[in-house]
C-alpha positions as CSV (number, residue, x, y, z in Angstrom):
1,M,105.9,13.2,-15.0
2,A,102.9,10.5,-15.0
3,F,99.6,11.4,-16.5
4,R,96.4,10.9,-15.4
5,R,93.9,10.0,-17.7
6,S,89.9,10.1,-17.2
7,T,87.8,8.5,-19.5
8,I,84.2,9.6,-20.0
9,S,82.9,6.9,-22.5
10,N,80.6,5.2,-24.5
11,G,81.9,1.6,-24.1
12,L,79.5,1.0,-21.4
13,S,78.2,-1.7,-20.5
14,V,74.5,-2.1,-18.5
15,S,76.2,-3.9,-15.7
16,Q,79.0,-0.5,-15.1
17,L,75.7,1.5,-15.3
18,K,73.8,0.2,-12.5
19,Q,77.1,0.2,-10.6
20,C,76.3,4.2,-10.6
21,K,73.7,5.0,-7.9
22,F,72.1,7.6,-10.3
23,F,71.3,4.2,-12.8
24,E,70.4,1.9,-10.0
25,D,66.9,1.7,-10.7
26,A,67.1,2.1,-14.4
27,S,65.3,-0.5,-16.6
28,D,67.8,-2.1,-18.8
29,N,66.5,-1.1,-22.3
30,F,66.9,2.4,-20.9
31,L,70.4,1.6,-20.1
32,K,71.1,-0.1,-23.2
33,R,69.8,2.6,-25.1
34,F,72.0,5.4,-22.7
35,A,75.2,3.2,-23.4
36,T,74.4,3.2,-27.3
37,E,73.9,7.0,-27.4
38,A,77.0,7.8,-25.2
39,S,79.9,9.1,-26.7
40,T,83.5,8.6,-25.7
41,E,85.7,11.6,-24.3
42,C,89.2,11.7,-22.7
43,F,90.9,14.0,-20.4
44,Q,94.1,14.5,-19.3
45,E,95.3,15.1,-15.5
46,G,94.4,18.8,-14.6
47,S,91.8,19.2,-17.5
48,I,88.4,20.7,-16.7
49,I,85.8,18.6,-17.7
50,V,82.7,21.2,-16.6
51,Q,83.2,24.4,-15.1
52,E,81.4,25.9,-12.6
53,G,78.8,28.8,-13.7
54,C,78.9,27.2,-17.6
55,L,75.8,26.2,-19.2
56,G,75.4,22.5,-18.8
57,D,74.3,20.4,-21.1
58,K,75.6,17.0,-20.7
59,L,75.5,14.0,-18.1
60,Y,79.0,12.4,-17.4
61,C,79.6,8.6,-16.7
62,L,83.0,8.4,-15.4
63,T,84.2,5.0,-16.6
64,K,88.3,5.3,-16.0
65,G,90.2,7.4,-13.5
66,E,89.8,10.1,-10.9
67,V,88.2,13.3,-11.0
68,S,88.2,16.3,-8.3
69,V,84.8,18.5,-7.7
70,L,85.8,22.3,-6.7
71,V,83.4,24.8,-6.0
72,G,84.4,28.8,-5.6
73,P,86.8,31.1,-6.9
74,E,89.4,29.9,-4.7
75,E,88.3,26.2,-6.4
76,K,88.3,24.4,-2.9
77,V,88.5,20.5,-3.4
78,V,85.0,19.4,-2.3
79,A,85.3,16.0,-3.4
80,S,86.7,13.3,-5.3
81,M,84.8,10.6,-7.9
82,S,86.0,7.6,-9.6
83,A,85.0,4.8,-12.0
84,V,81.8,4.3,-12.0
85,A,80.5,8.0,-11.2
86,T,78.4,10.2,-12.6
87,F,78.2,13.7,-12.7
88,G,76.3,16.6,-15.1
89,E,73.0,15.0,-14.2
90,I,71.1,18.2,-12.5
91,A,72.0,20.1,-15.9
92,K,71.0,17.5,-18.1
93,M,67.8,16.5,-16.5
94,Q,66.7,20.0,-16.3
95,E,67.9,20.5,-20.0
96,M,65.3,17.8,-20.9
97,A,62.7,18.5,-18.9
98,K,63.0,22.3,-20.1
99,I,62.9,23.3,-16.6
100,S,63.7,27.2,-16.0
101,G,65.8,27.7,-18.9
102,P,69.5,26.6,-19.6
103,S,71.1,25.0,-16.3
104,T,74.7,26.4,-15.2
105,R,77.3,23.9,-13.4
106,S,77.3,24.4,-10.0
107,A,80.7,22.8,-9.5
108,T,83.8,22.4,-11.6
109,V,84.9,19.1,-12.4
110,K,89.0,18.3,-13.0
111,A,90.2,15.5,-14.5
């Protein structure tokens, strides 16, 4: 059985981050700081990275592998993403801006 690994990494470069639509207009100084403060997480295939309905406080930048975006109790696949992509930005921005209290995840993301 082959395992697919998805890596959320702090080994990020400014050029990698600029490939993400979310960061395309950000300044180099911001991206350098973001890359420095990021941490690395690795997930085995099938692992849940974020769960729909749970509180969210992280933004993820996928640097390797692929993930599936699932919604609803039947976990319908509504999208897939591969490196370099971001997810979780809405929850993180709401947390940072202190908008309407803690934000819950709108989808499940699975490696």
